[in-house]
PyMOL commands that place a pseudoatom at each C-alpha (Angstrom):
pseudoatom trace, name=CA, resn=GLN, resi=1, chain=A, elem=C, hetatm=0, pos=[12.476, -5.665, -3.171]
pseudoatom trace, name=CA, resn=ASP, resi=2, chain=A, elem=C, hetatm=0, pos=[9.907, -6.263, -0.475]
pseudoatom trace, name=CA, resn=PHE, resi=3, chain=A, elem=C, hetatm=0, pos=[7.340, -3.646, 0.290]
pseudoatom trace, name=CA, resn=GLU, resi=4, chain=A, elem=C, hetatm=0, pos=[7.814, -2.847, 3.971]
pseudoatom trace, name=CA, resn=TYR, resi=5, chain=A, elem=C, hetatm=0, pos=[5.346, -1.983, 6.691]
pseudoatom trace, name=CA, resn=SER, resi=6, chain=A, elem=C, hetatm=0, pos=[7.223, 1.306, 7.271]
pseudoatom trace, name=CA, resn=MET, resi=7, chain=A, elem=C, hetatm=0, pos=[6.292, 2.235, 3.675]
pseudoatom trace, name=CA, resn=LEU, resi=8, chain=A, elem=C, hetatm=0, pos=[2.657, 1.511, 4.493]
pseudoatom trace, name=CA, resn=ILE, resi=9, chain=A, elem=C, hetatm=0, pos=[2.787, 3.994, 7.346]
pseudoatom trace, name=CA, resn=HIS, resi=10, chain=A, elem=C, hetatm=0, pos=[4.126, 6.679, 4.978]
pseudoatom trace, name=CA, resn=LEU, resi=11, chain=A, elem=C, hetatm=0, pos=[1.464, 5.793, 2.397]
pseudoatom trace, name=CA, resn=PHE, resi=12, chain=A, elem=C, hetatm=0, pos=[-1.299, 6.081, 4.990]
pseudoatom trace, name=CA, resn=ILE, resi=13, chain=A, elem=C, hetatm=0, pos=[-0.027, 9.476, 6.177]
pseudoatom trace, name=CA, resn=GLU, resi=14, chain=A, elem=C, hetatm=0, pos=[0.245, 10.647, 2.565]
pseudoatom trace, name=CA, resn=LEU, resi=15, chain=A, elem=C, hetatm=0, pos=[-3.274, 9.480, 1.654]
pseudoatom trace, name=CA, resn=ARG, resi=16, chain=A, elem=C, hetatm=0, pos=[-4.664, 10.994, 4.830]
pseudoatom trace, name=CA, resn=GLY, resi=17, chain=A, elem=C, hetatm=0, pos=[-3.063, 14.301, 3.862]
pseudoatom trace, name=CA, resn=ARG, resi=18, chain=A, elem=C, hetatm=0, pos=[-2.822, 15.681, 7.373]
pseudoatom trace, name=CA, resn=GLY, resi=19, chain=A, elem=C, hetatm=0, pos=[-0.777, 15.029, 10.473]
pseudoatom trace, name=CA, resn=MET, resi=20, chain=A, elem=C, hetatm=0, pos=[2.599, 13.355, 10.434]
pseudoatom trace, name=CA, resn=SER, resi=21, chain=A, elem=C, hetatm=0, pos=[2.194, 10.807, 13.183]
pseudoatom trace, name=CA, resn=LEU, resi=22, chain=A, elem=C, hetatm=0, pos=[-0.034, 7.844, 13.920]
pseudoatom trace, name=CA, resn=SER, resi=23, chain=A, elem=C, hetatm=0, pos=[-2.137, 7.190, 16.982]
pseudoatom trace, name=CA, resn=SER, resi=24, chain=A, elem=C, hetatm=0, pos=[-1.195, 4.251, 19.168]
pseudoatom trace, name=CA, resn=ALA, resi=25, chain=A, elem=C, hetatm=0, pos=[-4.387, 2.533, 17.980]
pseudoatom trace, name=CA, resn=ASP, resi=26, chain=A, elem=C, hetatm=0, pos=[-3.240, 2.829, 14.348]
pseudoatom trace, name=CA, resn=LEU, resi=27, chain=A, elem=C, hetatm=0, pos=[0.230, 1.548, 15.225]
pseudoatom trace, name=CA, resn=ASP, resi=28, chain=A, elem=C, hetatm=0, pos=[-1.420, -1.428, 16.968]
pseudoatom trace, name=CA, resn=ILE, resi=29, chain=A, elem=C, hetatm=0, pos=[-3.425, -2.152, 13.802]
pseudoatom trace, name=CA, resn=PHE, resi=30, chain=A, elem=C, hetatm=0, pos=[-0.271, -2.087, 11.666]
pseudoatom trace, name=CA, resn=LYS, resi=31, chain=A, elem=C, hetatm=0, pos=[1.431, -4.407, 14.167]
pseudoatom trace, name=CA, resn=ALA, resi=32, chain=A, elem=C, hetatm=0, pos=[-1.537, -6.801, 14.165]
pseudoatom trace, name=CA, resn=TRP, resi=33, chain=A, elem=C, hetatm=0, pos=[-1.533, -6.929, 10.355]
pseudoatom trace, name=CA, resn=GLU, resi=34, chain=A, elem=C, hetatm=0, pos=[2.194, -7.563, 10.321]
pseudoatom trace, name=CA, resn=ASP, resi=35, chain=A, elem=C, hetatm=0, pos=[1.910, -10.265, 13.009]
pseudoatom trace, name=CA, resn=SER, resi=36, chain=A, elem=C, hetatm=0, pos=[-0.885, -11.912, 11.009]
pseudoatom trace, name=CA, resn=GLY, resi=37, chain=A, elem=C, hetatm=0, pos=[1.438, -12.171, 8.038]
pseudoatom trace, name=CA, resn=ILE, resi=38, chain=A, elem=C, hetatm=0, pos=[-0.737, -10.013, 5.792]
pseudoatom trace, name=CA, resn=LYS, resi=39, chain=A, elem=C, hetatm=0, pos=[1.349, -8.829, 2.857]
pseudoatom trace, name=CA, resn=PRO, resi=40, chain=A, elem=C, hetatm=0, pos=[1.989, -5.069, 2.960]
pseudoatom trace, name=CA, resn=GLU, resi=41, chain=A, elem=C, hetatm=0, pos=[1.328, -4.893, -0.805]
pseudoatom trace, name=CA, resn=PHE, resi=42, chain=A, elem=C, hetatm=0, pos=[-2.194, -6.181, -0.145]
pseudoatom trace, name=CA, resn=ILE, resi=43, chain=A, elem=C, hetatm=0, pos=[-2.806, -3.500, 2.499]
pseudoatom trace, name=CA, resn=ALA, resi=44, chain=A, elem=C, hetatm=0, pos=[-1.326, -0.799, 0.239]
pseudoatom trace, name=CA, resn=GLN, resi=45, chain=A, elem=C, hetatm=0, pos=[-3.653, -1.813, -2.585]
pseudoatom trace, name=CA, resn=ILE, resi=46, chain=A, elem=C, hetatm=0, pos=[-6.676, -1.593, -0.277]
pseudoatom trace, name=CA, resn=MET, resi=47, chain=A, elem=C, hetatm=0, pos=[-5.545, 1.827, 0.995]
pseudoatom trace, name=CA, resn=VAL, resi=48, chain=A, elem=C, hetatm=0, pos=[-5.185, 3.208, -2.531]
pseudoatom trace, name=CA, resn=GLU, resi=49, chain=A, elem=C, hetatm=0, pos=[-8.562, 1.781, -3.614]
pseudoatom trace, name=CA, resn=TYR, resi=50, chain=A, elem=C, hetatm=0, pos=[-10.166, 3.208, -0.480]
pseudoatom trace, name=CA, resn=ALA, resi=51, chain=A, elem=C, hetatm=0, pos=[-8.628, 6.614, -1.207]
pseudoatom trace, name=CA, resn=ASP, resi=52, chain=A, elem=C, hetatm=0, pos=[-10.073, 6.475, -4.739]
pseudoatom trace, name=CA, resn=GLU, resi=53, chain=A, elem=C, hetatm=0, pos=[-13.508, 5.593, -3.338]
pseudoatom trace, name=CA, resn=CYS, resi=54, chain=A, elem=C, hetatm=0, pos=[-13.296, 8.532, -0.946]
pseudoatom trace, name=CA, resn=LYS, resi=55, chain=A, elem=C, hetatm=0, pos=[-12.383, 10.886, -3.811]
pseudoatom trace, name=CA, resn=GLN, resi=56, chain=A, elem=C, hetatm=0, pos=[-15.303, 9.646, -5.924]
pseudoatom trace, name=CA, resn=LYS, resi=57, chain=A, elem=C, hetatm=0, pos=[-17.694, 10.216, -3.028]
pseudoatom trace, name=CA, resn=SER, resi=58, chain=A, elem=C, hetatm=0, pos=[-16.050, 13.566, -2.160]
pseudoatom trace, name=CA, resn=LYS, resi=59, chain=A, elem=C, hetatm=0, pos=[-15.268, 12.245, 1.299]
pseudoatom trace, name=CA, resn=HIS, resi=60, chain=A, elem=C, hetatm=0, pos=[-12.114, 12.705, 3.326]
pseudoatom trace, name=CA, resn=PHE, resi=61, chain=A, elem=C, hetatm=0, pos=[-9.766, 9.764, 3.637]
pseudoatom trace, name=CA, resn=PRO, resi=62, chain=A, elem=C, hetatm=0, pos=[-10.184, 8.575, 7.268]
pseudoatom trace, name=CA, resn=ASN, resi=63, chain=A, elem=C, hetatm=0, pos=[-7.938, 9.862, 10.042]
pseudoatom trace, name=CA, resn=SER, resi=64, chain=A, elem=C, hetatm=0, pos=[-7.714, 6.378, 11.488]
pseudoatom trace, name=CA, resn=LEU, resi=65, chain=A, elem=C, hetatm=0, pos=[-7.129, 2.906, 10.123]
pseudoatom trace, name=CA, resn=LEU, resi=66, chain=A, elem=C, hetatm=0, pos=[-10.333, 1.541, 11.653]
pseudoatom trace, name=CA, resn=PRO, resi=67, chain=A, elem=C, hetatm=0, pos=[-12.478, 1.770, 8.486]
pseudoatom trace, name=CA, resn=LEU, resi=68, chain=A, elem=C, hetatm=0, pos=[-9.649, 0.113, 6.583]
pseudoatom trace, name=CA, resn=THR, resi=69, chain=A, elem=C, hetatm=0, pos=[-9.415, -2.753, 9.075]
pseudoatom trace, name=CA, resn=ARG, resi=70, chain=A, elem=C, hetatm=0, pos=[-13.056, -3.581, 8.392]
pseudoatom trace, name=CA, resn=LYS, resi=71, chain=A, elem=C, hetatm=0, pos=[-12.370, -3.598, 4.650]
pseudoatom trace, name=CA, resn=VAL, resi=72, chain=A, elem=C, hetatm=0, pos=[-9.236, -5.744, 5.044]
pseudoatom trace, name=CA, resn=ARG, resi=73, chain=A, elem=C, hetatm=0, pos=[-11.100, -8.194, 7.271]
pseudoatom trace, name=CA, resn=SER, resi=74, chain=A, elem=C, hetatm=0, pos=[-14.062, -8.543, 4.920]
pseudoatom trace, name=CA, resn=ILE, resi=75, chain=A, elem=C, hetatm=0, pos=[-11.773, -9.184, 1.925]
pseudoatom trace, name=CA, resn=LEU, resi=76, chain=A, elem=C, hetatm=0, pos=[-9.776, -11.776, 3.869]
pseudoatom trace, name=CA, resn=ILE, resi=77, chain=A, elem=C, hetatm=0, pos=[-12.961, -13.510, 5.019]
pseudoatom trace, name=CA, resn=LYS, resi=78, chain=A, elem=C, hetatm=0, pos=[-14.271, -13.645, 1.441]
pseudoatom trace, name=CA, resn=ALA, resi=79, chain=A, elem=C, hetatm=0, pos=[-10.934, -15.020, 0.238]
pseudoatom trace, name=CA, resn=HIS, resi=80, chain=A, elem=C, hetatm=0, pos=[-11.075, -17.802, 2.827]
pseudoatom trace, name=CA, resn=GLU, resi=81, chain=A, elem=C, hetatm=0, pos=[-14.611, -18.756, 1.843]
pseudoatom trace, name=CA, resn=THR, resi=82, chain=A, elem=C, hetatm=0, pos=[-13.640, -19.533, -1.761]
for i in range(1, 82): cmd.bond("trace and resi %d" % i, "trace and resi %d" % (i + 1))
show_as sticks, trace
zoom trace
């Protein structure tokens, strides 16, 4: 079964641990990822790794997807360079 973008939204809210809705900016980011054809599994993996990093550094998981977009972009750029 395919991992869906709706599952990503639930994962993000769960990892964030507060609030039940997304900002319009976050919804736009999800839409952009989906339109770009980025696999949701890939995004989910990055979210979980990011959450682990935050835990190790005793930081809060971000309220917004913006820090994650930078991480996604840098990984995609590196992948294209190889």
